[in-house]
MDTraj code that builds the backbone (N, CA, C; nanometers):
import mdtraj as md
import numpy as np

residues = "UNK UNK UNK UNK UNK UNK UNK UNK UNK UNK UNK UNK UNK UNK UNK UNK UNK UNK UNK UNK UNK UNK UNK UNK UNK UNK UNK UNK UNK UNK UNK UNK UNK UNK UNK UNK UNK UNK UNK UNK UNK UNK UNK UNK UNK UNK UNK UNK UNK UNK UNK UNK UNK UNK UNK UNK UNK UNK UNK UNK UNK UNK UNK UNK UNK UNK UNK UNK UNK UNK".split()
xyz = np.array([
    [9.7029, -7.3828, -3.4019],
    [9.6972, -7.3992, -3.3059],
    [9.5745, -7.2439, -3.2368],
    [9.5132, -7.2372, -3.2087],
    [9.4133, -7.0989, -3.1748],
    [9.4410, -7.0222, -3.0120],
    [9.4680, -6.9243, -2.9875],
    [9.5520, -6.8833, -2.8888],
    [9.3898, -6.7962, -2.8740],
    [9.3693, -6.7882, -2.7194],
    [9.2536, -6.7118, -2.7095],
    [9.2630, -6.6119, -2.5919],
    [9.2883, -6.4999, -2.5852],
    [9.2958, -6.3969, -2.4942],
    [9.2002, -6.4016, -2.3916],
    [9.2524, -6.3505, -2.2813],
    [9.1320, -6.3214, -2.1355],
    [9.0502, -6.2596, -2.1707],
    [8.9960, -6.1802, -2.2773],
    [8.8901, -6.0931, -2.3499],
    [8.8049, -6.1627, -2.4132],
    [8.8294, -6.3106, -2.4834],
    [8.7316, -6.3762, -2.5536],
    [8.6338, -6.4296, -2.4613],
    [8.5243, -6.4407, -2.5652],
    [8.4096, -6.5451, -2.4738],
    [8.3810, -6.6307, -2.6320],
    [8.3783, -6.7606, -2.5163],
    [8.3073, -6.8686, -2.5694],
    [8.1676, -6.9022, -2.5984],
    [8.0891, -6.8503, -2.6667],
    [7.9320, -6.9415, -2.6715],
    [7.9167, -7.0837, -2.6372],
    [7.9405, -7.1389, -2.5018],
    [7.8878, -7.3102, -2.5666],
    [7.7449, -7.3414, -2.6585],
    [7.7581, -7.4324, -2.7755],
    [7.6511, -7.4758, -2.8010],
    [7.5617, -7.5987, -2.7973],
    [7.4678, -7.5600, -2.7791],
    [7.3678, -7.6817, -2.6553],
    [7.2944, -7.7042, -2.7766],
    [7.2737, -7.8314, -2.8377],
    [7.2004, -7.8880, -2.9324],
    [7.1559, -8.0109, -2.8992],
    [7.0937, -8.0151, -2.8238],
    [7.0226, -8.1582, -2.8067],
    [6.8991, -8.2211, -2.8623],
    [6.8711, -8.1527, -2.9557],
    [6.7738, -8.2098, -3.0489],
    [6.8799, -8.2398, -3.2013],
    [6.9869, -8.1886, -3.2464],
    [7.0620, -8.2025, -3.2951],
    [7.0343, -8.1248, -3.4257],
    [6.9711, -7.9995, -3.4158],
    [6.9044, -7.9757, -3.5337],
    [7.0743, -7.9062, -3.5958],
    [7.1430, -7.8225, -3.5484],
    [7.2668, -7.7973, -3.5736],
    [7.2569, -7.6256, -3.5249],
    [7.1659, -7.5957, -3.4287],
    [7.1411, -7.4368, -3.3750],
    [7.1034, -7.5014, -3.2560],
    [7.1209, -7.3625, -3.1532],
    [7.0541, -7.3622, -3.0126],
    [6.9346, -7.2924, -3.0714],
    [6.8210, -7.3387, -3.0182],
    [6.6862, -7.2684, -3.0383],
    [6.5770, -7.3353, -2.8961],
    [6.4395, -7.2736, -2.9723],
    [6.3646, -7.3676, -2.8217],
    [6.3304, -7.4352, -2.8566],
    [6.3668, -7.5378, -2.9353],
    [6.3448, -7.6455, -2.9452],
    [6.4519, -7.7524, -2.8186],
    [6.5552, -7.7372, -2.8251],
    [6.6528, -7.7658, -2.7026],
    [6.6308, -7.7187, -2.5757],
    [6.5273, -7.6479, -2.5706],
    [6.4888, -7.5900, -2.4316],
    [6.3583, -7.6885, -2.3990],
    [6.3166, -7.6606, -2.5034],
    [6.1858, -7.7809, -2.4424],
    [6.2341, -7.9493, -2.4576],
    [6.3322, -7.9513, -2.5284],
    [6.3621, -8.1230, -2.4533],
    [6.4359, -8.0924, -2.3474],
    [6.5476, -7.9759, -2.3416],
    [6.5731, -7.9831, -2.1973],
    [6.4947, -7.9618, -2.0690],
    [6.3957, -7.9335, -2.0943],
    [6.2487, -7.8829, -1.9428],
    [6.2294, -8.0600, -1.9239],
    [6.2219, -8.1194, -2.0392],
    [6.1731, -8.2554, -2.0608],
    [6.2440, -8.3624, -1.9707],
    [6.3594, -8.3086, -1.9675],
    [6.4814, -8.4048, -1.9400],
    [6.4539, -8.3393, -1.8260],
    [6.3932, -8.1964, -1.7268],
    [6.4211, -8.1760, -1.5794],
    [6.2822, -8.1986, -1.5525],
    [6.1777, -8.2389, -1.5754],
    [6.0785, -8.3087, -1.5605],
    [6.0662, -8.4735, -1.5473],
    [6.1645, -8.5435, -1.5796],
    [6.1515, -8.6689, -1.5613],
    [6.1150, -8.7184, -1.6557],
    [6.1301, -8.6560, -1.7478],
    [6.0394, -8.7553, -1.8751],
    [6.0804, -8.8864, -1.9332],
    [6.0888, -8.9737, -2.0309],
    [6.1566, -9.0261, -2.0914],
    [6.1566, -8.9797, -2.2503],
    [6.3412, -8.9613, -2.2537],
    [6.3530, -8.9192, -2.3925],
    [6.4915, -8.9819, -2.4174],
    [6.4498, -9.0549, -2.4545],
    [6.5764, -9.1347, -2.5418],
    [6.5868, -9.0695, -2.7126],
    [6.5683, -8.9959, -2.7769],
    [6.5817, -8.9609, -2.8807],
    [6.7016, -8.8240, -2.8368],
    [6.7123, -8.7932, -2.6944],
    [6.7876, -8.6967, -2.6747],
    [6.9162, -8.6547, -2.6661],
    [7.0106, -8.5966, -2.7444],
    [7.1387, -8.6336, -2.7310],
    [7.2210, -8.5235, -2.6349],
    [7.2098, -8.5954, -2.4756],
    [7.2966, -8.5278, -2.3553],
    [7.3800, -8.4846, -2.3993],
    [7.5125, -8.5321, -2.4764],
    [7.5826, -8.4973, -2.4812],
    [7.6397, -8.3685, -2.5522],
    [7.5405, -8.2686, -2.6518],
    [7.5232, -8.1488, -2.6772],
    [7.5273, -8.0373, -2.6284],
    [7.5298, -8.0594, -2.5045],
    [7.5026, -7.9335, -2.4085],
    [7.5458, -7.9237, -2.3139],
    [7.6052, -7.9204, -2.2541],
    [7.6401, -7.8679, -2.0962],
    [7.7235, -7.7333, -2.0132],
    [7.6571, -7.6453, -1.9778],
    [7.7470, -7.5348, -1.9536],
    [7.7953, -7.4875, -1.8112],
    [7.7264, -7.5559, -1.6912],
    [7.7413, -7.5099, -1.6114],
    [7.8602, -7.5739, -1.5209],
    [7.9466, -7.7247, -1.5841],
    [8.0343, -7.7956, -1.5256],
    [8.0209, -7.8827, -1.4965],
    [7.8776, -7.9057, -1.4328],
    [7.8572, -8.0206, -1.2810],
    [7.8064, -8.1352, -1.3797],
    [7.8191, -8.1323, -1.4738],
    [7.7995, -8.2715, -1.5715],
    [7.6590, -8.3010, -1.5871],
    [7.6007, -8.2019, -1.5385],
    [7.4359, -8.2073, -1.5396],
    [7.3740, -8.1086, -1.6113],
    [7.2802, -8.1775, -1.6657],
    [7.1824, -8.0718, -1.7410],
    [7.0617, -8.0351, -1.6261],
    [7.0836, -7.8673, -1.6112],
    [6.9682, -7.8266, -1.5316],
    [6.9030, -7.7155, -1.5946],
    [6.8856, -7.5966, -1.4858],
    [6.8436, -7.4837, -1.5150],
    [6.9272, -7.3784, -1.5781],
    [7.0773, -7.4232, -1.5409],
    [7.1934, -7.2895, -1.6209],
    [7.1432, -7.3464, -1.7348],
    [7.1300, -7.4695, -1.8301],
    [7.1270, -7.4567, -1.8971],
    [7.0231, -7.4419, -2.0136],
    [6.8813, -7.4350, -1.9298],
    [6.7651, -7.4110, -2.0014],
    [6.7996, -7.2503, -2.0106],
    [6.8381, -7.2041, -1.8814],
    [6.8416, -7.0385, -1.9429],
    [6.9689, -6.9950, -2.0462],
    [7.0690, -7.0466, -2.0701],
    [7.1187, -7.0288, -2.1438],
    [7.0161, -7.0634, -2.2454],
    [7.0147, -7.1870, -2.2764],
    [6.9292, -7.2018, -2.4697],
    [6.8599, -7.0717, -2.4123],
    [6.7599, -7.0690, -2.3628],
    [6.7307, -6.9513, -2.3689],
    [6.7069, -6.7714, -2.4375],
    [6.8629, -6.7484, -2.3685],
    [6.9487, -6.6420, -2.4201],
    [7.0138, -6.6701, -2.5137],
    [7.0496, -6.7525, -2.5550],
    [7.1114, -6.7976, -2.6931],
    [6.9799, -6.7396, -2.8053],
    [6.9245, -6.7913, -2.7666],
    [6.7635, -6.8311, -2.8907],
    [6.6920, -6.6484, -2.8698],
    [6.7106, -6.5820, -2.8240],
    [6.6812, -6.4679, -2.7800],
    [6.7881, -6.3678, -2.8342],
    [6.9368, -6.4163, -2.8266],
    [7.0259, -6.2745, -2.9008],
    [7.0905, -6.2362, -2.7599],
    [7.0855, -6.2731, -2.6534],
    [7.0934, -6.1811, -2.5733],
    [7.2519, -6.2862, -2.5308],
])
top = md.Topology()
chain = top.add_chain()
for i, resn in enumerate(residues, 1):
    res = top.add_residue(resn, chain, resSeq=i)
    for name in ("N", "CA", "C"):
        top.add_atom(name, md.element.get_by_symbol(name[0]), res)
traj = md.Trajectory(xyz[None], top)
């Protein structure tokens, strides 16, 4: 069992392209999804950070921040 203190921050991993990392490729795929393009190769179960059960701008911003090391 792992116990996390209230000061511990867990960064969710978003990996829509199943590359093993959160990177700009994931941001591009996420933006394509937001644009309504057919993305049957995207694993949407690999990332959702806002808690609404949908891929949106919050997830894209998270990907970009993670990719930039912020």
